C-alpha positions as CSV (number, residue, x, y, z in Angstrom):
1,M,14.4,-9.0,1.8
2,Y,16.0,-6.6,4.2
3,G,15.3,-5.0,7.6
4,A,15.3,-1.2,7.8
5,L,15.4,0.9,10.9
6,V,12.9,3.8,10.5
7,N,12.1,6.1,13.4
8,D,13.5,3.7,15.9
9,R,11.4,0.8,14.6
10,W,12.4,-2.2,12.4
11,Y,10.5,-2.9,9.2
12,R,10.8,-5.5,6.4
13,A,11.9,-3.7,3.2
14,E,12.6,-4.2,-0.5
15,I,15.2,-2.0,-2.1
16,K,13.8,0.1,-5.0
17,N,16.8,2.4,-5.9
18,K,20.4,2.6,-4.7
19,F,22.3,5.9,-4.5
20,K,25.9,6.6,-3.3
21,S,25.1,7.1,0.3
22,S,21.4,6.1,0.7
23,M,18.6,4.1,-1.0
24,D,14.9,4.2,-1.5
25,I,13.0,1.3,0.1
26,M,9.4,0.0,0.1
27,L,8.1,-1.0,3.5
28,V,6.4,-4.3,2.4
29,D,4.2,-4.7,5.4
30,M,3.0,-1.0,5.3
31,G,2.1,-0.8,1.6
32,S,3.7,1.1,-1.1
33,T,5.5,3.7,1.1
34,V,8.9,4.5,-0.4
35,I,11.3,6.2,1.9
36,N,15.0,7.0,1.8
37,V,17.4,5.3,4.3
38,E,21.1,5.0,4.8
39,N,21.4,1.4,6.1
40,V,19.5,-1.9,5.6
41,Y,20.3,-5.3,6.8
42,E,19.7,-8.6,5.1
43,L,17.1,-10.7,6.9
44,P,17.5,-14.3,7.9
45,K,15.7,-16.7,5.4
46,H,13.0,-17.7,7.9
47,L,11.9,-14.0,8.1
48,E,12.2,-13.5,4.4
49,N,9.5,-16.2,3.6
50,I,6.7,-14.7,5.7
51,K,3.9,-13.4,3.5
52,Y,3.4,-9.6,3.3
53,L,0.9,-8.1,5.7
54,T,-0.5,-5.9,3.0
55,L,-2.5,-6.8,-0.2
56,R,-2.4,-4.9,-3.4
57,C,-5.9,-3.7,-4.1
58,S,-7.7,-1.6,-6.8
59,L,-11.1,0.1,-7.1
60,G,-10.9,-0.6,-10.8
61,L,-11.2,3.0,-11.8
62,D,-9.4,4.4,-14.8
63,Q,-6.9,6.9,-13.4
64,K,-7.1,8.9,-16.7
65,Y,-10.7,9.9,-15.9
66,F,-11.0,9.6,-12.1
67,S,-8.8,11.2,-9.5
68,L,-8.2,9.6,-6.2
69,Y,-8.3,13.1,-4.7
70,K,-11.9,12.6,-3.6
71,L,-10.9,9.3,-1.9
72,K,-8.2,11.1,0.0
73,E,-10.6,13.8,0.8
74,I,-13.1,11.5,2.5
75,C,-10.4,9.5,4.3
76,N,-9.2,10.4,7.8
77,S,-8.1,8.5,10.8
78,K,-11.7,7.9,11.9
79,T,-13.2,6.9,8.5
80,E,-14.4,3.3,8.5
81,F,-15.0,1.5,5.3
82,M,-16.6,-1.8,4.6
83,M,-14.6,-3.7,1.9
84,I,-15.8,-6.4,-0.3
85,L,-13.4,-8.4,-2.4
86,F,-14.8,-9.0,-5.9
87,E,-11.9,-10.6,-7.7
88,N,-8.9,-12.3,-6.1
89,N,-5.8,-11.6,-8.2
90,N,-2.3,-11.7,-6.6
91,V,-0.6,-10.5,-9.8
92,D,-2.4,-7.2,-10.6
93,G,-4.1,-6.6,-7.3
94,H,-7.4,-7.6,-5.8
95,L,-10.5,-5.8,-7.3
96,I,-12.4,-4.5,-4.3
97,R,-15.4,-2.3,-3.5
98,L,-15.4,0.1,-0.6
99,F,-18.6,1.2,1.1
100,L,-19.0,4.3,3.3
101,N,-22.4,4.6,5.0
102,D,-23.8,2.0,2.6
103,E,-22.7,4.0,-0.5
104,D,-20.2,2.6,-3.0
105,V,-17.1,4.7,-2.7
106,T,-16.5,4.5,-6.5
107,T,-19.9,6.2,-6.9
108,I,-18.7,9.0,-4.6
109,I,-15.4,9.4,-6.5
110,K,-17.2,9.5,-9.9
111,K,-19.6,12.3,-8.8
112,D,-18.3,15.3,-10.5
């Protein structure tokens, strides 16, 4: 586990790819954001063992048939969803349902 300085803020990071003068990292407490940085610093062990602040989640939709474009379309900084966890699985991600104004978001996404 490493620390990375991004826009004058420190984040916990995992290295995804190394290049000659930079690397791609994932900000583990922010989700799956991968960014390119020049320097990372190894974290002390006591910071390394803190659980991530994010959870891997899935709506359970087959990406071959349903695009997440509609989900992105209905999301903005003011969108508030209610989330229900259906299946707890730390390996593949938690199966969740999101609701927007009492409507299941998967139903919204599946609408043509």
